[in-house]
VOBA-1610 file (N, C-alpha, C; in pm, whole numbers, padded with zeros to 5 digits, always signed):
BEGIN
Met+00079-00125+00024Met+00024-00014+00008Met+00055+00126+00062Pro+00013+00221-00058Pro+00133+00319-00069Pro+00190+00419+00085Arg+00233+00470+00080Arg+00245+00560+00206Arg+00251+00672+00226Val+00116+00743+00347Val+00087+00846+00309Val+00132+00951+00432Ala+00150+01111+00386Ala+00233+01165+00515Ala+00110+01230+00545Val+00096+01245+00680Val-00016+01331+00756Val+00023+01386+00843Asp+00024+01562+00823Asp-00008+01661+00911Asp-00083+01659+01027Ala+00029+01634+01161Ala-00097+01536+01252Ala-00095+01662+01287Leu-00080+01803+01322Leu-00164+01981+01423Leu-00225+01993+01320Gly-00266+01976+01181Gly-00377+02025+01075Gly-00514+01996+01142Gly-00558+02141+01084Gly-00712+02140+01138Gly-00762+02162+01262Asp-00893+02208+01344Asp-00949+02238+01419Asp-00940+02118+01517Arg-00946+02038+01503Arg-00948+01860+01598Arg-00825+01834+01607Ala-00686+01885+01580Ala-00607+01843+01563Ala-00513+01827+01739Pro-00456+01726+01725Pro-00396+01620+01720Pro-00495+01540+01702Asp-00569+01481+01796Asp-00616+01365+01871Asp-00718+01302+01767Glu-00819+01368+01689Glu-00914+01313+01610Glu-00792+01292+01450Val-00696+01365+01417Val-00613+01311+01324Val-00514+01171+01365Ile-00504+01141+01485Ile-00470+01049+01531Ile-00550+00916+01480Leu-00659+00936+01524Leu-00738+00842+01547Leu-00839+00811+01424Gly-00806+00894+01317Gly-00814+00894+01199Gly-00744+00747+01120Ala-00599+00809+01129Ala-00541+00789+01077Ala-00472+00603+01100Leu-00513+00606+01258Leu-00505+00393+01300Leu-00608+00380+01194Asp-00755+00451+01187Asp-00863+00387+01122Asp-00824+00358+00989Ala-00717+00450+00919Ala-00670+00413+00770Ala-00605+00321+00739Ala-00441+00303+00889Ala-00396+00217+00913Ala-00416+00076+00884Ala-00529+00053+01020Ala-00612-00001+00957Ala-00639-00147+00876Asp-00639-00061+00751Asp-00663-00107+00610Asp-00566-00175+00530Gly-00495-00129+00576Gly-00339-00181+00543Gly-00237-00050+00492Ile-00299+00105+00485Ile-00184+00176+00475Ile-00061+00208+00555Asp-00011+00281+00490Asp+00125+00279+00525Asp+00094+00426+00566Val+00097+00458+00719Val+00084+00584+00736Val+00164+00610+00821Val+00165+00821+00803Val+00325+00863+00844Val+00260+00976+00922Leu+00266+01006+01039Leu+00218+01203+01124Leu+00408+01222+01053Tyr+00355+01337+01106Tyr+00426+01450+01064Tyr+00383+01558+01213Gly+00504+01568+01321Gly+00416+01628+01399Gly+00527+01609+01509Pro+00505+01678+01642Pro+00631+01692+01762Pro+00627+01619+01821Ala+00765+01624+01879Ala+00795+01522+01966Ala+00755+01480+02102Gly+00766+01399+02090Gly+00659+01344+02256Gly+00514+01287+02201Leu+00440+01308+02070Leu+00312+01332+02069Leu+00263+01146+02080Asp+00138+01142+02082Asp+00170+00982+02124Asp+00074+00926+02035Thr+00110+00898+01911Thr+00086+00890+01837Thr-00015+00757+01777Gln-00035+00685+01919Gln-00046+00520+01919Gln-00039+00422+01851Gly+00138+00448+01821Gly+00205+00363+01716Gly+00247+00342+01569Leu+00179+00448+01521Leu+00166+00496+01428Leu+00334+00580+01398Ala+00393+00577+01301Ala+00546+00660+01291Ala+00565+00786+01248Leu+00643+00850+01385Leu+00566+01015+01332Leu+00776+01065+01289Val+00750+01161+01223Val+00858+01229+01181Val+00838+01327+01217Glu+00925+01414+01333Glu+00931+01495+01417Glu+00971+01645+01353Thr+00872+01721+01428Thr+00857+01878+01375Thr+00885+01934+01456Thr+00967+02121+01476Thr+00908+02202+01566Thr+00845+02319+01568Glu+00790+02337+01430Glu+00712+02424+01425Glu+00536+02341+01366Val+00452+02504+01418Val+00299+02469+01327Val+00275+02543+01269Ile+00185+02528+01132Ile+00102+02672+01023Ile-00033+02685+01135Glu-00099+02784+01169Glu-00203+02826+01210Glu-00253+02858+01085Met-00407+02827+01139Met-00462+02846+01027Met-00489+03035+01022Ala-00504+03070+01126Ala-00478+03290+01041Ala-00383+03262+01007Asp-00272+03215+01010Asp-00144+03254+00919Asp-00159+03302+00764Lys-00034+03383+00704Lys-00014+03397+00561Lys+00017+03347+00511Pro-00002+03221+00358Pro-00029+03136+00394Pro+00156+03118+00355Ala+00193+03216+00213Ala+00302+03212+00109Ala+00403+03266+00269Glu+00403+03343+00311Glu+00458+03410+00478Glu+00530+03239+00527Ala+00386+03201+00541Ala+00419+03093+00693Ala+00480+02976+00629Val+00501+02946+00501Val+00565+02825+00466Val+00699+02836+00452Arg+00746+02995+00425Arg+00887+02997+00418Arg+00870+03048+00521Ala+00857+03120+00612Ala+00900+03137+00821Ala+00918+03000+00844Lys+00850+02875+00806Lys+00854+02810+00946Lys+00827+02640+00836Pro+00983+02671+00807Pro+01024+02535+00692Pro+01017+02376+00743Asp+00998+02423+00898Asp+00992+02299+00972Asp+00850+02268+01070Ser+00755+02313+00963Ser+00640+02306+01013Ser+00594+02184+00995Ser+00451+02111+01051Ser+00412+01944+00961Ser+00375+01934+00866Leu+00326+02096+00804Leu+00252+02101+00687Leu+00313+02107+00583Val+00451+02147+00619Val+00513+02223+00527Val+00624+02082+00497Ala+00637+02009+00614Ala+00752+01879+00670Ala+00708+01738+00563Ala+00538+01724+00556Ala+00490+01641+00549Ala+00490+01671+00375Val+00453+01810+00337Val+00467+01817+00152Val+00597+01755+00138Arg+00683+01794+00216Arg+00836+01802+00167Arg+00854+01607+00169Gly+00757+01570+00186Gly+00840+01368+00258Gly+00735+01369+00134Val+00665+01419+00030Val+00656+01347-00084Val+00741+01403-00209Ala+00803+01525-00205Ala+00896+01576-00238Ala+01033+01534-00263Asp+01040+01465-00132Asp+01174+01418-00164Asp+01167+01266-00161Gly+01061+01220-00192Gly+01039+01034-00187Gly+01003+00987-00172Asn+00990+01036-00013Asn+00936+00962+00106Asn+00758+00906+00174Ala+00724+00975+00061Ala+00559+00948+00078Ala+00519+00922-00093Glu+00390+00880-00094Glu+00411+00890-00207Glu+00233+00964-00203Ala+00208+01076-00098Ala+00064+01155-00109Ala+00066+01202+00015Val+00030+01338+00039Val+00018+01387+00181Val-00180+01433+00220Val-00146+01444+00328Val-00275+01462+00412Val-00242+01605+00511Ser-00380+01718+00468Ser-00352+01805+00566Ser-00477+01856+00615Ala-00557+01897+00760Ala-00679+01913+00736Ala-00591+02084+00773Gly-00491+02118+00761Gly-00470+02286+00804Gly-00507+02404+00707Asn-00413+02491+00699Asn-00496+02577+00654Asn-00444+02573+00513Thr-00583+02584+00371Thr-00536+02552+00246Thr-00467+02640+00190Gly-00466+02742+00215Gly-00356+02855+00142Gly-00216+02791+00132Ala-00191+02747+00290Ala-00057+02671+00301Ala-00007+02613+00192Met-00144+02479+00214Met-00149+02347+00106Met-00066+02445+00007Leu-00125+02501-00017Leu-00106+02536-00209Leu+00017+02611-00213Ala+00084+02670-00153Ala+00183+02775-00130Ala+00303+02659-00120Ala+00262+02562-00076Ala+00358+02445-00022Ala+00404+02328-00096Gly+00288+02338-00171Gly+00280+02222-00310Gly+00323+02262-00413Leu+00318+02393-00481Leu+00405+02512-00564Leu+00536+02510-00515Leu+00572+02565-00436Leu+00742+02538-00392Leu+00816+02460-00369His+00754+02296-00317His+00814+02237-00318His+00793+02087-00386Leu+00647+02038-00453Leu+00593+01978-00487Leu+00634+02021-00657Arg+00566+02167-00685Arg+00560+02226-00817Arg+00467+02185-00909Arg+00430+02221-01001Arg+00298+02238-01072Arg+00401+02092-01222Leu+00295+02045-01260Leu+00377+01932-01385Leu+00321+02029-01485Pro+00442+01949-01576Pro+00466+02057-01713Pro+00321+02072-01783Gly+00326+02192-01820Gly+00250+02285-01900Gly+00092+02283-01827Val+00070+02307-01695Val-00054+02338-01610Val+00000+02422-01597Met-00128+02551-01598Met-00089+02685-01583Met-00119+02670-01422Arg-00241+02669-01402Arg-00283+02680-01217Arg-00290+02518-01172Pro-00247+02492-01048Pro-00354+02329-00990Pro-00461+02456-00916Ala-00556+02288-00894Ala-00726+02326-00887Ala-00715+02193-00807Ile-00815+02276-00710Ile-00898+02192-00581Ile-01007+02134-00671Ala-01011+02021-00603Ala-01150+01877-00705Ala-01214+01856-00566Ile-01268+01881-00520Ile-01397+01827-00451Ile-01461+01733-00526Pro-01471+01560-00499Pro-01568+01503-00457Pro-01733+01550-00391Ile-01829+01585-00505Ile-01961+01562-00439Ile-02060+01516-00426Pro-02049+01372-00326Pro-02211+01317-00357Pro-02340+01337-00400Ala-02382+01248-00496Ala-02486+01317-00545Ala-02548+01192-00546Arg-02730+01149-00653Arg-02809+01096-00643Arg-02755+00954-00726Asp-02711+01049-00863Asp-02679+00942-00952Asp-02490+00863-00904Gly-02427+00928-00811Gly-02311+00860-00844Gly-02211+01045-00849Pro-02081+00971-00803Pro-01950+01118-00724Pro-02011+01314-00833Ser-01991+01356-00842Ser-01958+01496-00939Ser-01826+01521-00813Val-01767+01632-00887Val-01663+01727-00905Val-01629+01844-00896Leu-01650+01937-00814Leu-01641+02013-00817Leu-01488+02079-00808Ile-01503+02207-00944Ile-01350+02229-00942Ile-01299+02320-01058Asp-01256+02450-01007Asp-01161+02462-00864Asp-01254+02485-00744Ala-01222+02433-00662Ala-01282+02474-00559Ala-01181+02591-00450Gly-01152+02667-00494Gly-01054+02794-00399Gly-01000+02810-00370Ala-00888+02721-00503Ala-00757+02750-00519Ala-00692+02869-00600Asn-00838+02865-00638Asn-00783+03055-00745Asn-00870+03132-00706Ala-00849+03272-00732Ala-00954+03365-00691Ala-00997+03483-00850Asp-00917+03446-00930Asp-00919+03553-01052Asp-00871+03435-01119Ala-00922+03342-01199Ala-00881+03244-01298Ala-00984+03308-01449Arg-00889+03284-01560Arg-00917+03361-01648Arg-00993+03209-01766Ala-01021+03265-01852Ala-01106+03128-01932Ala-01016+02998-01956Glu-00908+03051-02014Glu-00841+02907-02055Glu-00796+02859-01905His-00738+02895-01832His-00758+02853-01673His-00893+02764-01635Leu-00996+02785-01700Leu-01105+02663-01687Leu-01118+02630-01734Val-01075+02582-01847Val-01119+02444-01939Val-00964+02405-01896Gln-00928+02422-01854Gln-00796+02290-01839Gln-00818+02233-01722Phe-00900+02318-01615Phe-01015+02305-01468Phe-01068+02171-01559Ala-01116+02194-01607Ala-01237+02095-01711Ala-01185+01934-01774His-01092+01984-01805His-01060+01878-01827His-00948+01775-01767Met-00843+01851-01578Met-00807+01735-01495Met-00922+01747-01432Gly-01059+01781-01375Gly-01137+01697-01357Gly-01206+01615-01445Ser-01259+01636-01546Ser-01262+01520-01616Ser-01185+01339-01623Ile-01046+01388-01642Ile-00942+01283-01625Ile-00974+01211-01469Phe-01031+01342-01378Phe-00966+01245-01259Phe-01096+01183-01200Ser-01219+01243-01258Ser-01324+01115-01256Ser-01366+01025-01325His-01291+01001-01463His-01315+00863-01499His-01167+00796-01486Glu-01114+00851-01417Glu-00935+00754-01402Glu-00979+00702-01216Leu-01036+00815-01165Leu-01010+00828-01019Leu-01211+00743-00944Leu-01239+00802-01011Leu-01403+00799-00969Leu-01483+00718-01030Gly-01435+00604-01194Gly-01462+00526-01261Gly-01636+00654-01335Val-01588+00739-01394Val-01717+00740-01434Val-01674+00724-01636Ala-01755+00652-01650Ala-01731+00608-01756Ala-01716+00747-01883Glu-01824+00808-01912Glu-01844+00927-01953Glu-01855+01042-01911Pro-01728+01115-01820Pro-01797+01221-01769Pro-01823+01374-01848Glu-01942+01431-01732Glu-01961+01528-01836Glu-01977+01645-01789Val-01910+01783-01853Val-01856+01915-01825Val-01959+01961-01801Arg-01983+01999-01720Arg-02080+02209-01659Arg-02027+02270-01615Leu-02071+02380-01659Leu-01979+02560-01671Leu-02090+02604-01539Leu-01999+02629-01405Leu-02067+02698-01288Leu-02164+02859-01357Ser-02287+02874-01347Ser-02322+03022-01363Ser-02441+03047-01270Ile-02472+03166-01315Ile-02621+03220-01283Ile-02727+03137-01283Gly-02791+03023-01448Gly-02860+02984-01433Gly-02793+02911-01592Glu-02880+02839-01619Glu-02848+02736-01731Glu-02869+02712-01883Glu-02901+02882-01914Glu-02908+02947-02001Glu-02815+02952-02077Asp-02761+02963-02214Asp-02603+02949-02238Asp-02547+03126-02233Gly-02679+03155-02287Gly-02625+03303-02308Gly-02611+03336-02124Lys-02646+03310-02029Lys-02661+03376-01850Lys-02514+03345-01852Gly-02475+03462-01782Gly-02296+03483-01699Gly-02252+03601-01717Asn-02156+03650-01631Asn-02058+03754-01655Asn-01968+03751-01808Ala-01906+03817-01879Ala-01778+03808-01945Ala-01713+03662-01949Leu-01630+03628-01817Leu-01579+03502-01813Leu-01637+03373-01812Val-01762+03382-01755Val-01842+03258-01781Val-01873+03254-02011Leu-01924+03344-02062Leu-01925+03316-02152Leu-01868+03295-02213Glu-01696+03359-02233Glu-01607+03324-02320Glu-01574+03214-02322Thr-01596+03103-02141Thr-01511+03014-02132Thr-01616+02946-02164His-01763+02927-02195His-01849+02902-02294His-01816+02799-02400Ala-01806+02892-02462Ala-01721+02881-02640Ala-01616+02822-02617Leu-01498+02837-02511Leu-01390+02761-02509Leu-01454+02603-02512Leu-01512+02652-02418Leu-01533+02431-02408Leu-01586+02386-02495Arg-01692+02464-02583Arg-01761+02393-02676Arg-01673+02317-02782Glu-01596+02420-02816Glu-01441+02377-02867Glu-01353+02281-02789Ser-01377+02220-02718Ser-01261+02165-02603Ser-01293+02035-02645Gly-01345+01958-02737Gly-01353+01793-02746Gly-01453+01766-02562Leu-01405+01835-02499Leu-01468+01773-02407Leu-01633+01740-02395Asn-01679+01626-02296Asn-01886+01636-02335Asn-01954+01728-02239Phe-01874+01849-02291Phe-01987+01950-02302Phe-02081+01979-02306Ala-02173+02034-02149Ala-02324+01990-02124Ala-02354+02143-02121Gly-02322+02249-02072Gly-02363+02354-02037Gly-02369+02454-01983Asn-02433+02523-01869Asn-02418+02590-01748Asn-02544+02501-01675Val-02448+02541-01520Val-02516+02475-01437Val-02518+02561-01317Ala-02640+02621-01252Ala-02657+02686-01117Ala-02652+02602-01022Leu-02557+02676-00959Leu-02533+02565-00811Leu-02686+02558-00737Lys-02687+02451-00664Lys-02814+02486-00577Lys-02795+02362-00473Leu-02633+02287-00477Leu-02628+02184-00351Leu-02488+02170-00327Leu-02506+02191-00228Leu-02309+02176-00111Leu-02343+02131-00021Glu-02218+02086+00025Glu-02184+01969+00125Glu-02293+02005+00228Gly-02269+02146+00268Gly-02333+02184+00412Gly-02552+02140+00424Thr-02566+02117+00284Thr-02741+02159+00244Thr-02743+01984+00297Ile-02635+01895+00228Ile-02643+01723+00232Ile-02638+01695+00455Lys-02575+01782+00470Lys-02546+01751+00623Lys-02680+01767+00698Asp-02772+01840+00673Asp-02822+01969+00689Asp-02909+01889+00663Leu-02954+01864+00557Leu-03074+01792+00506Leu-03077+01577+00634Leu-02985+01540+00620Leu-02971+01425+00689Leu-02977+01489+00855Glu-02927+01585+00915Glu-02967+01580+01025Glu-03073+01605+01082Glu-03146+01670+00949Glu-03251+01690+01035Glu-03382+01580+00988Leu-03345+01488+00916Leu-03372+01348+00885Leu-03388+01288+01033Arg-03279+01310+01097Arg-03262+01180+01236Arg-03331+01271+01300Lys-03343+01422+01384Lys-03395+01470+01433Lys-03567+01435+01432Glu-03653+01436+01305Glu-03784+01389+01300Glu-03803+01263+01334Ile-03731+01132+01304Ile-03740+01021+01364Ile-03732+00972+01488Thr-03668+01060+01517Thr-03590+01049+01682Thr-03769+01203+01748Ala-03788+01177+01717Ala-03901+01319+01805Ala-03940+01244+01829Thr-04067+01160+01790Thr-04210+01097+01843Thr-04150+00893+01901Ala-04233+00884+01900Ala-04229+00735+01924Ala-04262+00671+01780Thr-04384+00652+01753Thr-04401+00666+01662Thr-04290+00630+01534Gly-04254+00758+01484Gly-04107+00822+01409Gly-04050+00692+01498Arg-03937+00684+01627Arg-03872+00585+01681Arg-03899+00463+01583Leu-03988+00460+01587Leu-04025+00301+01577Leu-04044+00264+01448Gly-04076+00377+01330Gly-04021+00358+01236Gly-03913+00370+01163Gly-03819+00417+01188Gly-03696+00445+01218Gly-03617+00318+01197Leu-03636+00276+01312Leu-03563+00051+01312Leu-03666+00026+01193Leu-03732+00061+01117Leu-03700-00034+01031Leu-03626-00019+00881Ile-03672+00149+00890Ile-03543+00240+00755Ile-03390+00159+00824Gln-03399+00168+00891Gln-03234+00194+00952Gln-03170+00190+00884Pro-03155-00006+00777Pro-03040-00048+00744Pro-03084+00075+00601Ala-03147+00085+00517Ala-03148+00177+00391Ala-03136+00329+00423Ala-03136+00418+00596Ala-03088+00520+00602Ala-02972+00505+00612Arg-02927+00366+00651Arg-02788+00431+00658Arg-02628+00416+00559Arg-02761+00311+00435Arg-02688+00333+00281Arg-02704+00469+00257Leu-02822+00526+00344Leu-02780+00672+00217Leu-02691+00697+00282Arg-02704+00794+00383Arg-02621+00862+00520Arg-02467+00855+00415Lys-02416+00665+00375Lys-02304+00648+00353Lys-02299+00725+00179Arg-02397+00740+00144Arg-02359+00782+00030Arg-02363+00940-00013Leu-02442+00939+00055Leu-02454+01127+00030Leu-02344+01207+00159Asp-02302+01142+00282Asp-02231+01202+00326Asp-02054+01256+00313Pro-02112+01385+00286Pro-01916+01459+00213Pro-01824+01391+00275Asp-01837+01311+00397Asp-01725+01343+00490Asp-01626+01160+00395Thr-01774+01107+00351Thr-01712+00981+00275Thr-01594+00992+00175Tyr-01598+01081+00158Tyr-01478+01107+00089Tyr-01367+01205+00133Gly-01415+01250+00220Gly-01303+01354+00344Gly-01173+01410+00282Gly-01219+01462+00168Gly-01083+01548+00152Gly-01110+01583+00013Ala-01009+01690-00042Ala-01014+01729-00173Ala-00868+01748-00236Tyr-00821+01668-00370Tyr-00711+01672-00415Tyr-00711+01792-00491Leu-00583+01815-00430Leu-00529+01974-00528Leu-00454+01928-00611Leu-00502+01935-00780Leu-00457+01805-00890Leu-00348+01965-00980Gly-00267+01903-01095Gly-00170+01964-01191Gly-00023+01977-01068Leu-00040+01925-00956Leu+00105+01934-00878Leu+00202+01815-00954Arg+00306+01798-00914Arg+00381+01689-00967Arg+00393+01627-00859Gly+00289+01613-00768Gly+00309+01499-00630Gly+00154+01508-00600Leu+00138+01385-00507Leu-00027+01351-00492Leu+00003+01462-00399Ala-00198+01584-00363Ala-00180+01623-00242Ala-00274+01630-00228Val-00373+01576-00120Val-00522+01612-00071Val-00543+01744+00071Ile-00630+01750+00066Ile-00697+01879+00158Ile-00760+01824+00236Ala-00801+01814+00365Ala-00925+01799+00420Ala-01014+01924+00461His-01097+01913+00504His-01175+01975+00588His-01117+02024+00702Gly-01140+02147+00750Gly-01053+02171+00894Gly-01110+02164+00990Asn-01274+02125+01026Asn-01333+02085+01104Asn-01311+01909+01107Ser-01275+01908+00997Ser-01307+01736+00989Ser-01268+01669+01147Gly-01298+01540+01097Gly-01314+01422+01275Gly-01263+01342+01228Arg-01247+01223+01318Arg-01225+01098+01287Arg-01214+01000+01152Arg-01349+01017+01130Arg-01392+00943+01025Arg-01392+01057+00889Ala-01383+01129+00903Ala-01351+01255+00746Ala-01178+01264+00729Val-01111+01198+00861Val-00938+01207+00840Val-00934+01061+00729Ala-00953+00944+00830Ala-00937+00802+00771Ala-00982+00855+00592Asn-01064+00908+00568Asn-01129+00907+00453Asn-01085+00983+00346Ala-00976+01077+00387Ala-00896+01159+00306Ala-00819+01085+00278Ile-00708+00993+00426Ile-00656+00854+00370Ile-00655+00849+00262Arg-00727+00773+00341Arg-00750+00649+00191Arg-00817+00720-00006Leu-00855+00781+00063Leu-00882+00890-00073Leu-00680+00941-00132Ala-00595+00904-00037Ala-00479+00969-00092Ala-00427+00848-00108Ala-00462+00712-00065Ala-00384+00634-00067Ala-00447+00556-00229Arg-00563+00565-00291Arg-00633+00532-00390Arg-00563+00649-00500Gly-00512+00772-00501Gly-00477+00850-00578Gly-00401+00834-00648Ala-00274+00762-00571Ala-00197+00705-00563Ala-00117+00565-00653Glu-00272+00508-00600Glu-00281+00373-00639Glu-00284+00371-00817His-00380+00445-00802His-00437+00503-00959His-00361+00540-01073Arg-00237+00650-00973Arg-00153+00683-01049Arg-00202+00818-01127Val-00295+00861-01000Val-00355+00989-01069Val-00238+01092-01123Val-00181+01164-01038Val-00058+01262-01049Val-00006+01192-01205Glu+00078+01085-01258Glu+00083+01055-01379Glu+00006+01004-01529Arg-00126+01017-01493Arg-00218+01004-01544Arg-00270+01103-01561Leu-00302+01200-01502Leu-00336+01389-01578Leu-00204+01409-01647Ala-00057+01394-01602Ala+00049+01416-01724Ala+00049+01383-01845Glu+00007+01247-01855Glu-00012+01140-02043Glu-00124+01206-02061Arg-00218+01203-02011Arg-00370+01264-02090Arg-00425+01402-02082Leu-00367+01481-01991Leu-00363+01652-02065Leu-00348+01659-02169Pro-00475+01756-02222Pro-00446+01778-02430Pro-00305+01864-02434Glu-00237+01840-02533Glu-00102+01978-02551Glu-00238+02141-02583Arg-00310+02051-02589Arg-00335+02260-02660Arg-00382+02328-02593Val-00465+02213-02416Val-00460+02365-02315Val-00336+02339-02264Arg-00251+02286-02262Arg-00112+02394-02192Arg-00001+02471-02234Val+00039+02569-02169Val+00134+02623-02217Val+00238+02619-02203
//
């Protein structure tokens, strides 16, 4: 199994929940190495000792350069040095991007890395890309993101014919700002399975709220609790399929090494699944396949 470097101090619930999640992932046979301070109780997992920590409020680029021995930067450097196949952190997202650019560097031809988040849906997972790495992308960047997301969906999520849609204020082709309209025209000529614009109507928080409200309603009355026992197996399957923690994290695509960014509030289950996601990405050679399949015409 691949070796995954894990930032033990990343996230609001670190290090306890990170260590518990790492233990769960290690029980599946994944080789997990934690990066954190000396004396950290890893409950038997390997530890690479670090002396610094990047806080959520730190300025990303400055913190990465000022704190080279932080758990986050050291874990990223572990992949760059060949000591791990992937890195996972629930810490500062901007710092993960900065550390990735500094130590892993971009794949040849990639203009900008992009965060790809698998979102559970009724008919299988969708991928939201870019989900926060870039604030001012141009049309050619969005087209390259579309190619990366399509390759990711096919290679890792098993989607036979990924369909690409452009996030806009409405479904009609003529809606959207100048960037959307320019990108729409480029996607029409991209060779991708482009199906038009889509309005954003559902995010992870909506799924969590829906599942939580359903649980409250079922447990509110004796009749509801009785009915809940009858539908419990189906409800568990539904929760597993739709709960964002099922994936646990998001890939930072476009780098020469594999990086997974977990949510800052990740608990044990989300951390474990983020590590599993990283291990699957390494097994499926996501980085290599992106490098091989990214069309020459969308490279710089």
